C-alpha positions in Angstrom: 22.2 -228.0 -109.5 25.1 -227.6 -107.2 24.9 -227.8 -103.4 25.4 -224.0 -103.1 22.7 -223.3 -105.8 20.2 -225.6 -104.1 21.0 -224.0 -100.7 20.4 -220.4 -102.0 17.2 -221.5 -103.9 15.7 -222.9 -100.7 16.9 -219.9 -98.6 15.2 -217.5 -101.1 11.9 -219.4 -100.9 12.1 -219.5 -97.1 12.8 -215.8 -96.9 10.0 -215.0 -99.2 7.5 -217.0 -97.1 8.9 -215.4 -93.9 8.3 -211.9 -95.3 4.7 -212.6 -96.5 3.4 -214.8 -93.7 5.3 -213.9 -90.5 6.3 -210.3 -91.0 3.2 -209.5 -93.1 5.0 -206.8 -95.1 3.3 -204.9 -97.8 3.6 -206.6 -101.2 5.9 -203.9 -102.7 8.1 -203.9 -99.6 8.4 -207.7 -99.5 9.2 -207.7 -103.2 12.0 -205.1 -102.7 13.5 -207.2 -99.9 13.4 -210.4 -101.9 14.9 -208.6 -105.0 17.8 -207.3 -102.8 18.5 -210.8 -101.6 18.4 -212.2 -105.1 20.9 -209.6 -106.2 23.2 -210.6 -103.4 22.8 -214.3 -104.3 23.8 -213.5 -107.9 26.9 -211.6 -106.6 27.9 -214.6 -104.4 27.3 -217.1 -107.3 29.5 -215.0 -109.6 32.3 -214.4 -107.1 32.1 -217.4 -104.7 30.2 -220.1 -106.5 30.6 -222.8 -103.8 29.5 -220.5 -100.9 26.2 -221.4 -99.1 24.2 -218.8 -97.1 25.5 -220.3 -93.9 29.1 -219.7 -95.0 28.7 -216.0 -95.8 31.0 -213.8 -93.7 31.3 -210.1 -92.9 34.0 -209.7 -95.6 31.8 -211.2 -98.3 29.1 -208.7 -97.4 31.6 -205.8 -97.4 32.7 -206.9 -100.9 29.1 -206.8 -102.0 28.5 -203.3 -100.7 31.7 -202.1 -102.4 30.5 -203.7 -105.6 27.2 -201.8 -105.4 29.1 -198.6 -105.0 31.1 -199.3 -108.2 28.1 -200.1 -110.4 27.0 -197.7 -113.1 23.6 -196.1 -113.3 20.8 -198.0 -115.0 20.2 -195.7 -118.0 16.7 -197.1 -118.7 15.2 -196.5 -115.2 17.5 -193.8 -113.9 18.5 -196.1 -111.0 21.8 -195.4 -109.3 23.4 -197.3 -106.4 23.6 -194.4 -104.0 24.2 -194.5 -100.3 20.5 -194.8 -99.8 20.3 -197.8 -102.2 23.2 -199.5 -100.5 21.7 -198.9 -97.0 18.4 -200.5 -98.1 20.3 -203.5 -99.5 22.2 -203.9 -96.2 18.9 -203.7 -94.3 17.5 -206.5 -96.4 20.6 -208.6 -95.8 20.3 -207.9 -92.0 16.7 -209.3 -92.1 17.8 -212.4 -94.1 20.7 -213.3 -91.8 18.6 -212.6 -88.7 16.1 -215.2 -90.0 19.0 -217.7 -90.4 20.1 -216.8 -86.8 16.7 -217.5 -85.2 16.5 -220.7 -87.1 19.8 -221.8 -85.7 21.4 -222.1 -89.1 24.1 -219.7 -88.2 25.6 -218.7 -84.8 26.1 -215.0 -85.5 24.8 -212.4 -87.9 27.6 -211.4 -90.4 26.0 -208.0 -91.0 26.3 -206.9 -87.3 29.8 -205.6 -87.8 29.0 -203.5 -90.9 28.0 -199.9 -90.6 25.7 -198.6 -93.2 26.9 -195.8 -95.6 26.2 -192.3 -94.4 23.1 -191.0 -96.0 22.8 -187.3 -96.6 19.4 -185.6 -97.2 19.2 -185.6 -101.0 16.9 -182.9 -102.3 16.0 -183.2 -105.9 15.6 -180.1 -108.0 12.4 -178.2 -107.2 10.4 -177.2 -110.2 9.1 -173.6 -110.2 5.3 -173.2 -110.8 6.2 -171.8 -114.3 8.3 -174.9 -115.1 5.5 -177.1 -114.0 3.1 -175.2 -116.2 5.5 -175.4 -119.2 5.8 -179.2 -118.8 2.0 -179.5 -118.6 1.6 -177.5 -121.7 4.3 -179.5 -123.4 2.3 -182.8 -123.0 0.2 -181.5 -125.9 3.2 -182.2 -128.1 3.8 -185.8 -126.9 1.8 -187.5 -129.6 -1.5 -189.4 -129.6 -1.1 -189.9 -125.8 -1.3 -186.2 -125.1 -4.6 -186.3 -123.3 -3.5 -189.1 -121.0 -0.1 -187.6 -120.5 -1.5 -184.2 -119.4 -3.9 -186.0 -116.9 -0.9 -187.9 -115.5 1.2 -184.8 -114.9 -1.8 -182.9 -113.4 -2.3 -185.8 -111.0 1.4 -186.1 -110.1 1.6 -182.5 -109.3 -1.9 -181.7 -108.2 -2.2 -184.6 -105.7 1.5 -185.3 -104.9 1.2 -189.0 -105.8 4.0 -191.4 -106.0 4.4 -192.9 -109.4 3.5 -196.4 -108.1 0.3 -194.9 -106.6 -0.6 -193.2 -109.9 -0.1 -196.4 -112.0 -2.2 -198.3 -109.5 -5.0 -195.7 -109.2 -8.5 -197.1 -109.9 -11.5 -195.4 -111.3 -13.3 -196.5 -108.1 -10.8 -194.4 -106.2 -12.0 -191.2 -107.8 -14.5 -189.2 -105.8 -14.8 -186.1 -107.9 -18.1 -185.0 -106.3 -16.3 -184.7 -103.0 -13.1 -183.4 -104.8 -11.1 -186.3 -103.3 -8.9 -189.2 -104.5 -8.5 -192.3 -102.4 -4.9 -193.5 -102.5 -4.5 -197.1 -101.3 -1.4 -198.3 -103.0 1.3 -196.3 -101.2 4.1 -197.6 -99.0 2.9 -200.0 -96.5 -0.5 -200.3 -98.2 -1.9 -197.4 -96.2 -5.1 -195.6 -97.1 -5.3 -191.8 -97.4 -7.6 -189.2 -99.0 -6.0 -186.5 -101.1 -7.8 -183.4 -102.4 -7.9 -182.9 -106.2 -8.2 -179.6 -107.9 -10.7 -178.7 -110.7 -8.1 -178.6 -113.5 -6.8 -182.1 -112.6 -10.4 -183.4 -112.5 -11.2 -181.9 -115.9 -8.1 -183.5 -117.4 -8.8 -186.9 -115.9 -12.4 -186.8 -117.1 -11.2 -185.9 -120.6 -8.8 -188.8 -120.5 -11.5 -191.2 -119.3 -13.7 -190.2 -122.2 -10.8 -191.1 -124.6 -10.1 -194.2 -122.6 -13.6 -195.6 -123.2 -12.6 -196.1 -126.9 -9.7 -198.4 -125.9 -10.2 -202.2 -125.6 -8.9 -202.8 -122.1 -7.8 -206.2 -120.6 -10.1 -207.3 -117.9 -7.5 -207.1 -115.1 -7.0 -203.4 -115.9 -10.7 -202.5 -116.4 -10.8 -200.4 -113.2 -7.3 -198.8 -113.7 -7.4 -195.1 -114.4 -4.3 -194.9 -116.5 -3.6 -197.6 -119.2 -1.6 -197.7 -122.3 -3.1 -197.8 -125.8 -2.8 -201.6 -125.9 -5.2 -201.8 -122.9 -2.7 -202.8 -120.3 -1.5 -201.0 -117.1 1.2 -198.4 -117.3 4.7 -199.2 -116.0 6.7 -196.8 -113.9 9.3 -196.7 -116.6 6.8 -195.5 -119.2 5.8 -192.6 -116.9 9.4 -191.8 -116.3 10.1 -191.6 -120.1 7.0 -189.5 -120.8 7.9 -187.0 -118.1 11.5 -186.6 -119.4 10.1 -186.2 -123.0 7.7 -183.4 -121.9 10.4 -181.6 -119.9 12.7 -181.7 -122.9 10.0 -180.2 -125.1 9.4 -177.6 -122.5 13.1 -176.7 -122.3 13.3 -177.6 -118.6 16.9 -178.9 -118.1 16.7 -179.8 -114.4 17.3 -183.5 -113.4 13.7 -184.7 -113.6 11.6 -187.8 -112.6 7.9 -188.3 -111.8 8.9 -187.8 -108.1 10.0 -184.3 -108.9 6.3 -183.3 -109.2 5.6 -184.8 -105.7 8.6 -182.9 -104.3 7.4 -179.7 -105.9 3.9 -180.2 -104.7 5.0 -180.4 -101.1 7.5 -177.5 -101.4 4.9 -175.2 -103.0 2.3 -176.0 -100.4 4.8 -175.2 -97.6 5.9 -172.0 -99.2 2.2 -171.1 -99.7 1.6 -171.4 -95.9 0.4 -175.0 -95.4 1.5 -176.6 -92.2 4.0 -179.4 -92.2 1.4 -181.7 -90.6 -1.1 -181.1 -93.4 1.6 -181.8 -96.0 2.6 -185.0 -94.1 -1.0 -186.2 -94.2 -1.4 -185.5 -97.9 1.9 -187.2 -98.8 1.1 -190.2 -96.6 4.4 -190.1 -94.6 4.3 -192.1 -91.4 7.1 -190.0 -89.9 7.2 -186.2 -89.7 11.0 -186.5 -90.2 10.4 -187.6 -93.7 8.3 -184.6 -94.5 10.9 -182.2 -93.0 13.1 -182.6 -96.1 10.6 -180.4 -97.9 11.0 -177.4 -95.5 13.9 -175.8 -97.4 11.9 -172.6 -97.8 13.5 -169.6 -99.5 15.4 -167.1 -97.4 13.0 -164.3 -98.2 10.1 -166.1 -96.5 12.3 -167.2 -93.6 13.3 -163.6 -93.1 9.6 -162.5 -93.1 8.8 -165.1 -90.5 11.6 -164.0 -88.2 10.6 -160.3 -88.7 7.0 -161.2 -87.8 7.5 -163.4 -84.8 10.9 -162.8 -83.2 10.4 -161.0 -79.8 13.3 -158.6 -80.6 12.0 -157.6 -84.1 12.0 -154.0 -84.9 8.7 -152.2 -84.4 
């Protein structure tokens, strides 16, 4: 192992320990930060093989950000290196070099002179209620997993869950008597309670009956959604299932599991729910995040102005 390789290996281990023990970040967040740094380390190894972490300059980091912008989309997961992705990578690098700075391993943070890419508010396509219903009905044509797949889509749309929250959902998180679901695996490991409707409960109960005939590995015994080999579901498998059901339903919009969460929030707001209520159900720590869902149709806005503006016509 070269001096540079050894230096990066030690730096990665130290950064991982710092994230877990000193910053006490949620597991998923710490994992994302570390993954970002590992990607940067690979870039450095490929382009500047003798460079140690202490020798990285602003120009090296600018080269990395430019490289991210030129990468093609990941066809399997749908990942693209958008301005948001680039901004997150830069944030991870800022944290890493700040750690080197406070440890006196460098004299200045090379990320300080770099401005992050401008991030617009990206709004994925909203599914209409009719399109959601068509996709739900299409899950019946997705093969032997049809019962499970319908329950998944009902939960994504009916509870506004993130796909990571859905795949981590436990049977012990279901409180159907109270018509509530406990969501404990969201961003930051926060706990929230989300109402669940009758149809979603019916579909989940039907799936749990079918699930009882599957031999499930011990570590997934309390997991609501598993595959037919008895293991937990991956985010990619949910992504592929949703795309397949949409294709069968004839829905041509750009779609991902998050589209159902987005549609859930949009339809609630259009139906009269307050933005605070939607914020609570989505588990957003900041109201600013929830505000991206307030792109209500012009007809409803016109009605609001007509009803409340002091100069409205009588």
